[in-house]
Structure formats: C-alpha cells, structure tokens
C-alpha positions as CSV (number, residue, x, y, z in Angstrom):
1,M,0.0,-0.1,0.2
2,I,1.0,3.4,-0.7
3,V,-0.1,6.6,1.3
4,L,0.3,10.2,0.7
5,G,0.5,12.0,3.9
6,V,-0.1,15.8,3.8
7,D,0.7,18.8,6.2
8,A,-1.6,21.5,5.0
9,G,-0.4,25.0,5.1
10,S,-0.9,28.1,2.7
11,L,2.9,29.0,2.8
12,S,4.5,25.7,3.2
13,T,2.5,22.1,2.4
14,G,4.5,19.3,3.6
15,Y,4.1,15.9,1.6
16,G,5.4,12.5,2.4
17,V,4.9,9.3,0.2
18,V,5.3,6.0,2.1
19,E,5.2,2.5,1.0
20,S,4.3,-0.5,3.2
21,T,5.0,-4.0,2.1
22,G,5.0,-6.8,4.4
23,G,5.0,-4.6,7.5
24,R,7.9,-2.7,6.3
25,H,7.7,1.1,5.5
26,R,9.9,3.0,3.4
27,A,9.7,6.8,2.4
28,L,9.5,7.1,-1.5
29,E,9.6,10.9,-1.4
30,Y,9.1,13.8,0.8
31,G,9.3,17.7,0.7
32,A,7.2,20.7,0.9
33,I,5.4,23.0,-1.6
34,R,6.5,26.3,-0.7
35,N,4.5,29.6,-1.6
36,V,5.8,33.1,-1.1
37,P,3.9,35.4,0.9
38,E,3.6,38.1,-2.2
39,T,1.5,35.5,-3.8
40,G,-2.1,35.7,-3.7
41,H,-4.1,33.1,-1.7
42,P,-5.9,31.8,-4.9
43,E,-2.7,31.3,-6.9
44,R,-1.2,29.5,-3.8
45,L,-4.3,27.1,-3.6
46,S,-3.6,26.2,-7.3
47,R,0.1,25.7,-6.8
48,I,-0.7,23.3,-4.0
49,H,-3.2,21.4,-6.0
50,A,-1.2,21.1,-9.1
51,K,2.0,19.9,-7.1
52,L,0.0,17.3,-5.1
53,L,-1.8,16.0,-8.7
54,D,1.9,15.8,-9.8
55,V,3.0,13.6,-6.8
56,I,-0.3,11.5,-6.9
57,D,0.4,10.9,-10.8
58,R,4.0,9.9,-10.1
59,F,3.3,7.3,-7.1
60,H,-0.3,6.4,-7.4
61,P,-1.2,6.1,-3.7
62,Q,-4.3,4.5,-2.6
63,V,-4.7,6.8,0.3
64,L,-4.2,10.5,1.3
65,A,-3.8,11.2,4.9
66,L,-4.0,14.7,6.7
67,E,-4.5,16.0,10.0
68,E,-7.6,17.2,11.2
69,A,-8.2,20.8,11.3
70,F,-7.2,22.5,14.7
71,V,-9.3,25.4,16.0
72,A,-7.2,28.6,15.5
73,R,-7.4,31.7,17.5
74,N,-7.1,33.6,14.3
75,A,-10.4,33.2,12.2
76,Q,-8.6,34.3,9.2
77,S,-5.9,31.8,9.5
78,A,-8.3,29.1,10.3
79,L,-10.4,30.0,7.0
80,K,-7.3,30.0,4.9
81,L,-6.1,26.5,6.3
82,G,-9.3,25.3,5.5
83,Q,-9.3,26.2,1.9
84,V,-5.6,24.8,1.8
85,R,-7.3,21.4,3.1
86,G,-10.2,21.7,0.6
87,A,-7.6,22.0,-2.3
88,V,-5.8,18.9,-0.8
89,M,-9.0,16.9,-0.7
90,V,-10.0,17.9,-4.2
91,A,-6.7,16.6,-5.6
92,A,-7.1,13.5,-3.5
93,V,-10.9,12.6,-4.6
94,G,-10.2,13.9,-8.0
95,R,-7.7,11.0,-8.6
96,G,-9.8,8.4,-6.8
97,L,-7.9,8.3,-3.6
98,D,-9.5,7.5,-0.1
99,V,-8.9,10.4,2.2
100,M,-8.1,9.7,5.9
101,E,-8.3,12.2,8.7
102,F,-6.5,12.1,12.0
103,T,-6.0,14.3,15.1
104,P,-2.7,15.6,16.2
105,A,-2.9,13.3,18.9
106,E,-3.4,10.2,17.2
107,I,-0.6,10.9,15.1
108,K,1.5,11.2,17.7
109,V,0.4,8.1,19.4
110,A,0.9,6.2,16.0
111,V,4.4,7.3,15.7
112,T,5.7,7.5,19.2
113,G,3.4,5.9,21.7
114,H,2.6,9.1,23.5
115,G,-0.3,11.7,22.5
116,R,1.4,14.6,24.0
117,A,5.0,13.9,22.2
118,E,6.7,16.9,21.5
119,K,7.4,17.9,17.6
120,V,11.2,16.7,18.0
121,Q,10.1,13.3,19.2
122,V,7.8,12.8,16.5
123,Q,10.3,13.5,13.9
124,R,13.1,11.3,15.6
125,M,10.5,8.5,15.4
126,V,9.7,9.0,11.6
127,K,13.5,8.9,11.0
128,V,13.8,5.8,12.7
129,L,10.3,4.1,11.6
130,L,11.5,4.8,8.0
131,G,15.3,3.9,8.3
132,L,16.2,7.5,6.9
133,P,19.8,8.7,7.7
134,G,18.7,11.9,9.3
135,V,15.4,13.7,10.5
136,P,13.4,14.4,7.4
137,E,13.6,18.3,6.5
138,P,11.7,20.4,6.4
139,H,9.7,20.0,9.5
140,D,6.5,20.0,7.4
141,A,7.7,16.9,5.4
142,A,8.4,15.3,8.6
143,D,4.9,15.9,9.7
144,A,3.9,14.7,6.5
145,L,5.4,11.5,6.8
146,A,4.0,10.9,10.2
147,V,0.5,11.5,9.2
148,A,1.1,8.7,6.4
149,L,2.9,6.5,9.0
150,C,-0.4,7.0,11.3
151,A,-2.8,6.0,8.3
152,L,-0.5,2.9,7.5
153,G,-1.1,1.7,11.1
154,R,-4.8,2.5,11.3
155,S,-5.2,0.4,7.9
156,A,-3.2,-2.6,9.2
157,W,-5.1,-2.5,12.4
158,S,-8.3,-2.3,10.6
159,E,-7.4,-5.3,8.3
160,K,-6.7,-7.4,11.5
161,V,-10.1,-6.6,12.9
162,A,-11.8,-7.2,9.7
163,K,-10.4,-10.8,9.9
164,L,-11.8,-11.6,13.2
C-alpha cells in the first residue's frame, strides 16, 4: 500500500509518500510545496493542488492522509487553512484516492506511543521508523510522513479487525 501524507499550510504544505509492504515502511519521496507570501491566496491554492496532483500521478497512492483541522485563534488563518485542506482533498478525490483524517494526538500516538509527544520526538521516530539517515527536512515533510505512518498503522489495524 502507498499512502500520501500531507501537512497542509498555505505558505508550506509538507508531503510524504510512504510505501508499506509486509509490515515494512519506506519513504518514496518527501518535501514541501513552498509559496511566497507575496503570492495571492488563490494562486497558492492552485499551486498546492497542481503539485499534489503531480505527486499522486507519479506514485499512485491509494490513500491521502492529513491532520484534522485544529481550532485557531485567528479566524482568518483558520479559514485559509480550511481552503488549503479543501484543495488537498479535491486533488485526492479527483484521482480516486480515499481520504483519511487524524487528530494531532492520534498521529503522535501512532508514531511515538504518546499523544503529547513533542515535535522533535515525532521527527526522530519518523527517522527511525522509515530508516532514514537523518530527521526529514523540512519539518512540514516530517509531519506529513508521520501522518502517512499513522494511516498505515490504522489500515493494518483495520485489516486485522476485519479478519476477526
């Protein structure tokens, strides 16, 4: 199974493609889609959408996983993040992918075993679980890989329960 994990943001959207075979996971590609602040929001959304379509078309994942939206103090920021998430979901659904969403605590538990793990702990465990030479950079990519690992863990668990 191949999962595309996404850490949505209007200036930097992290992505990570993880393949799982026989209980072993490996990162196929990870990085971030960067936008400059001077770019208008509609153009940012279009760029994120287009870049994710490119990743989907190259790796053919079955699932796109992303972090559930959190409650932001700034309503304008929350609205823009919701629009980015919408662009991400439209890219996935348009290519026939299933979309899975996870809370930050679910992702942390899946990767570290602790729902209140610090960001650096998550990044180090992503490195270990994927056998990477270093902590994935940028941090948005590490977060996206963590989301993908969470989805793979959930999928494996669901398959086991279905066999009962």
